[in-house]
N, C-alpha and C positions, 0 to 999 in steps of 0.2 A: 723280705716281708714288705718293706716300703715300696719297692718296685712293683710288686704284685698289686698293691692297693692303688698305686698311681696308674698302672696299666688298666685295672678294672674301672677306675674313674674315667680315664680317657675313652675306654670302650663304651661306657655308659653315656658319656657326653656325645661320642660319635654316633651311637645308635639313636640318641634323642634328637640330635641335629638332623640325621638322615630321615627320621620319622617326621620331623617338623617340615623339612624340605618337601617330602612326599606329600604331606598334607597341603602345604602352600601351593604346590604345583597342581593340585586338584586330583591327584591319584590317591585312591584309598582302597583298602581291602574290604572283603565282604562284611566283616564285623563292624567296621567303621561306617560303611554305607547303611547297614541295618540299624545301627544306633541312631544315625541321623534321621532315617525315615520313621523309626519308632518314636523318637522325640518329637518330630514334626507332627505325627499323628496324635500323640498324647497331649500336645500343646494346642489342640484345636477345639473350637466350639462343638464341632461334630462329635468328637470323642466324649466331651462332657455331657452333651445331650443324650447320646446313645447310652452311655453308662448310667446316667440318671434314670432313663426310661427302664433299663434293665433292673436297676435297684428297686424302683417302684413296683415293677411287675413281681420281682422276687418277694418283696415284703407283702404285697397284696395277696399273692397266691398262698403264702404261708399263714397269713392272718385269717383268710376266708376258708381255708382248708377245703377247697373244692376237690382236690385230688387226695393228697395226704400231706401231712406236715413233715417235710424232709428237713426243715430247719425252724423249729418252734421259736417263740417270741424273742428271746434275747439275740436271736440270729447269730449264733456262734459260728456256724459254717460260713455265713456271709462275711463276718469279721475276719475269719481265717483267709478267705479268698481275697478280700481287699488288702490284707496284710501281705500276702504273697505278691500281689500286684505291686504294692508299694516297695517291697523288698527288692524286686527286680527292676522296677522303673527307676529308682533313685540312681543306681550305678550306671544304667544305660544313659540316663539324662546327663550324668556327670561326664561320661565318655564323650558324648556329643559336645558338651560345653568345653571340654579340654581341647577337642579338635578345633572348635571355633576360636578359642583363646589363642591357640598356636597359630592359626591362620591370621588372626587379627594382629598378633605380635609381629609376624613376618611382614605383613602389609605396613604396619607402623614403621618398622625398621627400613623398609624400602622407601616409604614416604619421607622419612627423616634423611636418608641418603640423598634423595632427590632434592629436598629442601636445602641441604648443605651445599650440594653442587650448584644449585641456582644462586645461593647466597654468594658463593665464590665468583660465579659468573657476573653477578650484579656488581660486586666489589671491583672486579677487573674493569668492567665497563665504566664505573664511576671514576676510577683512577685514570682511565684513558680519556674520558671527557674532561677531567681536571687538567690533564697535560695539554689537551687541545685548547682549552680555555686560557691556560698560562701562555701558550705559544701565540695565541691571537692577541692577548694583552701585550706581550712583548713586542709584537709587530706593530701594534697600534702606537705604543710608546715610541718606537723607533721612527715611525712616520711623523709623529708629533714633534720629535726632537729635530728631525730634518727640516720641518717647516719653520722652526724658530730661527 
């Protein structure tokens, strides 16, 4: 029983790491690309302006009743449509944010590894410079002792 839980956890971690690696490397499937594009579109001024214009037209046509009232005053159909939009938009936006977070996490890990490597290199250079400085000091002291 414990082995099956352990194997399941390892498989979940493996698939999660595989997915994050794929995301970090820039490869994505159709759903992920679609989520990113939809999120980019919904997060733009163009979307807000177009949606606002459509809402104003909807309300205006229903209030003036030029054709017929397909959605009278409390605009229940409009509320339903906007609720559907919100219900689908939220998970799509979250999928895109999760991909962005995974990509950022991988980038941060790579930056941290680079920083640590640079830190080790700088420490080695400082150590080498200190030894050079000590050697020069020792040579200077020997020269001064010989002159005495």
